[in-house]
C-alpha positions as CSV (number, residue, x, y, z in Angstrom):
1,X,-59.2,107.5,77.0
2,X,-58.1,107.6,73.3
3,X,-54.5,106.5,72.4
4,X,-53.2,110.0,71.9
5,X,-54.6,111.1,75.3
6,X,-53.2,108.0,76.9
7,X,-49.7,108.8,75.5
8,X,-50.0,112.3,76.7
9,X,-51.1,111.1,80.2
10,X,-48.2,108.7,80.3
11,X,-45.7,111.5,79.4
12,X,-47.2,113.7,82.0
13,X,-46.9,111.0,84.8
14,X,-43.2,110.4,83.7
15,X,-42.5,114.1,83.9
16,X,-44.1,114.2,87.4
17,X,-42.0,111.2,88.5
18,X,-38.8,112.9,87.5
19,X,-39.9,116.2,89.0
20,X,-40.9,114.5,92.3
21,X,-37.4,113.4,93.1
22,X,-35.6,116.7,92.3
23,X,-35.8,117.6,96.0
24,X,-33.4,114.8,96.6
25,X,-30.6,116.8,95.2
26,X,-29.1,120.0,96.5
27,X,-26.2,121.1,94.3
28,X,-24.7,124.5,95.0
29,X,-23.8,125.0,91.4
30,X,-25.5,124.3,88.0
31,X,-24.3,120.7,87.9
32,X,-24.0,119.3,84.4
33,X,-21.3,116.7,85.0
34,X,-23.0,113.5,85.7
35,X,-20.7,111.8,83.1
36,X,-18.0,112.3,85.6
37,X,-19.7,111.8,88.9
38,X,-23.3,111.5,89.6
39,X,-24.9,113.5,92.4
40,X,-26.0,111.5,95.6
41,X,-29.6,111.7,96.6
42,X,-30.4,112.9,100.1
43,X,-31.7,109.5,101.1
44,X,-28.5,107.8,100.2
45,X,-26.4,110.4,102.0
46,X,-28.7,109.8,105.2
47,X,-28.3,106.2,105.0
48,X,-24.6,106.2,104.8
49,X,-24.3,108.6,107.6
50,X,-26.4,106.5,109.8
51,X,-24.3,103.4,108.9
52,X,-21.0,105.2,109.7
53,X,-22.3,106.6,113.0
54,X,-23.6,103.0,114.0
55,X,-20.2,101.6,113.2
56,X,-18.3,104.3,115.1
57,X,-20.5,103.5,118.1
58,X,-19.7,99.8,117.9
59,X,-23.1,98.9,116.5
60,X,-22.5,98.1,112.8
61,X,-25.5,97.0,111.0
62,X,-25.6,94.0,108.6
63,X,-24.5,96.0,105.5
64,X,-24.4,92.8,103.4
65,X,-28.3,93.1,103.2
66,X,-27.7,96.4,101.4
67,X,-25.3,94.7,99.1
68,X,-27.8,92.0,98.1
69,X,-30.6,94.6,97.7
70,X,-28.3,96.6,95.4
71,X,-27.4,93.6,93.4
72,X,-31.1,92.7,93.0
73,X,-32.0,96.3,92.0
74,X,-29.3,96.5,89.3
75,X,-30.4,93.0,88.0
76,X,-33.9,94.3,87.6
77,X,-32.7,97.5,85.8
78,X,-30.8,95.4,83.2
79,X,-33.3,92.6,83.0
80,X,-31.5,89.5,84.3
81,X,-31.8,87.4,87.5
82,X,-29.7,88.6,90.5
83,X,-28.0,85.2,90.4
84,X,-26.2,86.4,87.3
85,X,-24.8,89.7,88.7
86,X,-21.6,90.0,90.4
87,X,-20.8,93.0,92.8
88,X,-17.4,94.8,92.9
89,X,-15.7,98.1,92.8
90,X,-14.1,98.6,89.5
91,X,-14.6,98.1,85.7
92,X,-10.9,97.7,85.3
93,X,-10.9,94.6,87.6
94,X,-13.9,93.0,85.8
95,X,-12.3,93.7,82.4
96,X,-9.2,92.0,83.8
97,X,-11.4,89.1,84.8
98,X,-12.7,88.8,81.2
99,X,-9.3,89.2,79.7
100,X,-8.0,86.4,81.9
101,X,-10.5,84.0,80.4
102,X,-9.3,84.5,76.9
103,X,-7.1,82.0,75.2
104,X,-3.6,83.1,73.9
105,X,-3.8,84.6,70.4
106,X,-7.6,85.6,70.8
107,X,-8.4,88.7,68.8
108,X,-10.3,91.4,70.8
109,X,-12.0,94.2,68.8
110,X,-12.4,97.6,70.5
111,X,-13.4,101.2,69.6
112,X,-10.9,103.8,69.1
113,X,-10.6,106.1,72.0
114,X,-12.8,103.9,74.2
115,X,-12.4,104.3,78.1
116,X,-9.0,103.0,79.4
117,X,-10.5,100.7,82.1
118,X,-12.4,98.8,79.3
119,X,-9.4,98.4,76.9
120,X,-6.2,98.5,78.9
121,X,-6.5,95.0,80.6
122,X,-6.5,93.4,77.1
123,X,-3.4,95.3,76.1
124,X,-1.5,94.2,79.2
125,X,-1.9,90.7,78.1
126,X,0.6,90.8,75.2
127,X,-0.4,87.4,73.9
128,X,-3.9,88.8,72.8
129,X,-4.4,90.4,69.5
130,X,-6.2,93.7,70.1
131,X,-7.6,95.6,67.2
132,X,-9.1,99.1,67.2
133,X,-11.5,100.6,64.7
134,X,-13.7,103.7,64.7
135,X,-16.9,103.2,66.8
136,X,-19.1,103.4,63.8
137,X,-17.2,100.6,62.1
138,X,-17.3,98.1,64.9
139,X,-20.1,95.9,63.6
140,X,-18.5,95.8,60.1
141,X,-15.1,95.0,61.5
142,X,-16.1,91.7,63.2
143,X,-14.7,88.8,61.4
144,X,-14.3,85.0,61.8
145,X,-11.0,85.5,63.8
146,X,-12.6,87.8,66.3
147,X,-13.1,86.2,69.7
148,X,-14.4,89.1,71.7
149,X,-16.0,92.5,71.0
150,X,-15.5,95.0,73.8
151,X,-17.2,98.4,73.6
152,X,-18.9,101.0,75.7
153,X,-22.6,101.4,75.1
154,X,-22.0,105.2,75.2
155,X,-18.7,106.8,74.7
156,X,-17.4,108.6,77.7
157,X,-15.5,111.3,75.7
158,X,-18.3,112.6,73.5
159,X,-21.6,110.7,74.2
160,X,-21.8,108.8,70.9
161,X,-24.1,105.8,71.2
162,X,-22.8,102.3,70.0
163,X,-25.1,100.4,67.6
164,X,-25.3,97.5,70.1
165,X,-27.9,95.5,68.1
166,X,-25.8,95.5,65.0
167,X,-22.7,94.7,67.0
168,X,-24.5,91.8,68.7
169,X,-25.6,90.4,65.3
170,X,-22.2,90.6,63.9
171,X,-20.7,89.0,66.9
172,X,-23.2,86.1,66.9
173,X,-22.7,85.7,63.1
174,X,-18.9,85.1,63.7
175,X,-19.1,83.2,67.0
176,X,-17.5,86.1,69.0
177,X,-18.5,87.0,72.6
178,X,-19.6,90.5,73.5
179,X,-18.5,92.7,76.5
180,X,-20.4,95.9,77.0
181,X,-19.4,98.7,79.4
182,X,-22.6,100.4,80.4
183,X,-21.0,103.0,82.8
184,X,-22.2,105.9,80.7
185,X,-25.6,104.6,80.0
186,X,-27.0,102.5,82.8
187,X,-29.6,104.6,84.5
188,X,-30.8,106.6,81.5
189,X,-30.5,104.2,78.5
190,X,-32.4,101.0,78.6
191,X,-30.1,97.9,78.2
192,X,-31.0,94.2,78.0
193,X,-28.0,92.5,79.6
194,X,-29.4,89.1,78.4
195,X,-28.6,90.1,74.8
196,X,-24.8,90.2,75.5
197,X,-22.2,87.8,77.1
198,X,-21.0,90.3,79.7
199,X,-22.2,93.8,80.8
200,X,-20.3,95.8,83.2
201,X,-21.1,99.1,84.8
202,X,-19.9,101.5,87.5
203,X,-22.7,103.0,89.5
204,X,-21.3,106.4,90.6
205,X,-22.5,108.2,87.5
206,X,-26.0,107.8,86.0
207,X,-27.1,105.4,88.7
208,X,-26.3,108.0,91.4
209,X,-24.5,105.7,93.7
210,X,-21.3,106.3,95.7
211,X,-18.0,105.4,94.3
212,X,-16.9,101.8,95.0
213,X,-19.9,100.2,93.5
214,X,-19.7,98.2,90.2
215,X,-21.7,95.3,88.7
216,X,-21.0,92.6,86.2
217,X,-23.8,90.7,84.5
218,X,-22.7,87.3,83.2
219,X,-24.5,84.4,81.3
220,X,-26.1,81.6,83.1
221,X,-23.1,79.4,82.6
222,X,-20.7,82.2,83.5
223,X,-19.4,82.5,79.9
224,X,-16.1,80.6,80.6
225,X,-15.1,83.1,83.3
226,X,-12.7,81.7,86.0
227,X,-13.0,83.5,89.5
228,X,-9.3,84.4,89.5
229,X,-9.5,86.8,92.3
230,X,-11.9,84.7,94.5
231,X,-11.9,85.4,98.2
232,X,-14.1,84.6,101.2
233,X,-17.0,86.5,99.7
234,X,-17.0,84.3,96.7
235,X,-17.8,81.2,98.7
236,X,-21.3,79.6,98.7
237,X,-21.2,80.1,102.4
238,X,-19.0,83.1,102.9
239,X,-18.8,83.0,106.6
240,X,-17.6,79.4,106.4
241,X,-15.0,80.4,103.7
242,X,-12.7,82.6,105.7
243,X,-9.8,80.2,106.3
244,X,-7.9,78.2,103.9
245,X,-9.0,77.8,100.3
246,X,-12.7,78.4,99.6
247,X,-14.1,74.9,99.5
248,X,-17.2,75.7,97.5
249,X,-17.5,78.7,95.2
250,X,-20.8,80.4,95.0
251,X,-23.1,78.7,92.5
252,X,-24.2,82.1,91.4
253,X,-22.3,85.1,89.8
254,X,-21.4,86.0,93.4
255,X,-18.3,83.8,92.8
256,X,-17.0,86.8,91.0
257,X,-17.6,89.4,93.9
258,X,-14.9,91.6,95.2
259,X,-14.8,92.2,98.8
260,X,-17.4,95.1,98.9
261,X,-17.1,98.6,100.1
262,X,-20.0,98.1,102.3
263,X,-20.7,101.8,103.2
264,X,-20.9,102.5,99.5
265,X,-23.5,99.7,99.1
266,X,-25.6,101.2,101.9
267,X,-26.0,104.3,99.8
268,X,-26.3,102.3,96.5
269,X,-29.3,100.5,97.8
270,X,-31.3,103.7,98.1
271,X,-29.9,105.3,94.9
272,X,-30.9,102.3,92.9
273,X,-34.3,102.1,94.4
274,X,-34.8,105.7,93.4
275,X,-33.8,105.1,89.8
276,X,-36.2,102.1,89.7
277,X,-39.0,104.2,91.2
278,X,-38.8,106.7,88.4
279,X,-38.0,104.3,85.7
280,X,-35.2,104.3,83.0
281,X,-37.7,105.3,80.2
282,X,-38.9,108.4,82.0
283,X,-35.3,109.4,82.9
284,X,-34.1,108.9,79.3
285,X,-37.0,111.1,78.0
286,X,-36.1,113.8,80.5
287,X,-32.3,113.7,79.9
288,X,-32.4,113.6,76.1
289,X,-35.0,116.4,76.0
290,X,-32.5,118.6,77.8
291,X,-29.6,117.5,75.7
292,X,-31.6,118.3,72.6
293,X,-32.4,121.7,73.9
294,X,-28.7,122.3,74.5
295,X,-27.9,121.1,71.0
296,X,-30.5,123.5,69.4
297,X,-29.0,126.4,71.5
298,X,-25.6,125.5,70.4
299,X,-26.7,125.7,66.8
300,X,-28.1,129.1,67.3
301,X,-24.7,130.2,68.8
302,X,-22.8,128.8,65.8
303,X,-21.3,125.7,67.6
304,X,-21.5,122.3,66.3
305,X,-21.4,119.4,68.8
306,X,-19.9,116.0,68.1
307,X,-22.9,114.1,66.5
308,X,-24.5,111.9,69.2
309,X,-28.3,111.9,68.5
310,X,-30.5,110.5,71.3
311,X,-27.6,110.9,73.9
312,X,-27.8,112.5,77.3
313,X,-24.1,113.6,76.7
314,X,-23.3,116.5,74.5
315,X,-19.6,117.3,73.6
316,X,-18.6,120.5,71.8
317,X,-15.2,120.7,70.1
318,X,-13.0,123.7,70.8
319,X,-14.7,124.8,74.0
320,X,-13.1,122.6,76.6
321,X,-10.7,125.3,77.6
322,X,-13.6,127.2,79.0
323,X,-14.3,124.6,81.7
324,X,-12.5,126.5,84.5
325,X,-14.2,129.7,83.6
326,X,-17.5,128.1,83.7
327,X,-16.7,126.4,87.0
328,X,-15.8,129.7,88.4
329,X,-19.2,131.0,87.3
330,X,-21.0,128.2,89.1
331,X,-21.5,125.8,86.1
332,X,-19.9,122.4,86.3
333,X,-19.0,120.7,83.0
334,X,-16.0,118.7,81.9
335,X,-13.0,119.3,79.5
336,X,-12.4,116.1,77.6
337,X,-9.8,116.1,74.9
338,X,-10.4,119.8,74.2
339,X,-14.2,119.4,74.0
340,X,-16.6,120.8,76.4
341,X,-18.8,117.9,77.7
342,X,-22.1,118.5,79.3
343,X,-24.2,115.7,80.8
344,X,-27.9,116.1,81.6
345,X,-29.7,114.1,84.3
346,X,-32.8,114.0,86.6
347,X,-31.8,116.8,88.8
348,X,-31.3,119.2,85.8
349,X,-34.0,121.6,84.4
350,X,-34.4,123.7,81.2
351,X,-33.1,126.6,83.4
352,X,-29.8,124.7,83.7
353,X,-29.5,124.3,80.0
354,X,-30.2,128.0,79.3
355,X,-27.8,129.2,82.1
356,X,-25.0,127.2,80.3
357,X,-26.0,128.6,76.8
358,X,-26.1,132.1,78.2
359,X,-22.6,131.7,79.7
360,X,-21.3,130.5,76.3
């Protein structure tokens, strides 16, 4: 098989992989709102129902197995060992953990208009120096006094993609740490967590998990983080750490675990396995192709979206007010700061794109 034919064969297999899982999703509307909440696959719903029924019957399963399977799955998706991944429920909590590790007077560089859960915990600490610049200027704005660069890989409001390689290079050059929020990218945009100090992500969007699932990837040496909210699950032997102070913290990133929402992790195990089975590269190709189709259609209609090349999120200024009308018509999108935001994922088809364009 020649190289061109091999490439076409690979693309065809990726398309089949995405198509094969579409039966997992049964939305009653044209759902283009994964950037708000991802759809749950049927297998995850079934697993959670079984777990709830078993608990109601007084026969709860060991759902901590699901937690560990979920941790390992996320670790593979971002390219680090499971021992470097903490499991919790909230980006805000993990941002607070990172903020608590900073010395008074540390300068934190953030992007203007980034998601509140990523930036607010730094603002709450009034002894930190938080500096905001436009997303496109982040790398150029890193300076010798910068201690931490905190930025979303993909902006929630409009889908713009941060230039993470340049940001990483600038941070390294000035000795600053990096904290990346992958909540709007994990699942469709490849990320190498090993390239940054900390990577955090909720899983209820592009990773198709229930709410209550969040992961934090940390360096091998924990990056100077202190487990300030450690509880019994943070112990090296959790079931021996239930009473009195925890005697030995986990030797892995599990020392940063929050007490888990176990039913959510039951579903997460199956959702993450589904994402892994398809592959992030195949998902990205599918999602971005649909987003590009929408961009081309918008151009034909005379609308100009916020520039976000290569993104699965498309945001159109001035059309946000039509969100309710579109919802009433069976098309789910978001209104963000006056912009209409559409997000394309594995369950979507070209027909979904064309339906939205026709409605507009």
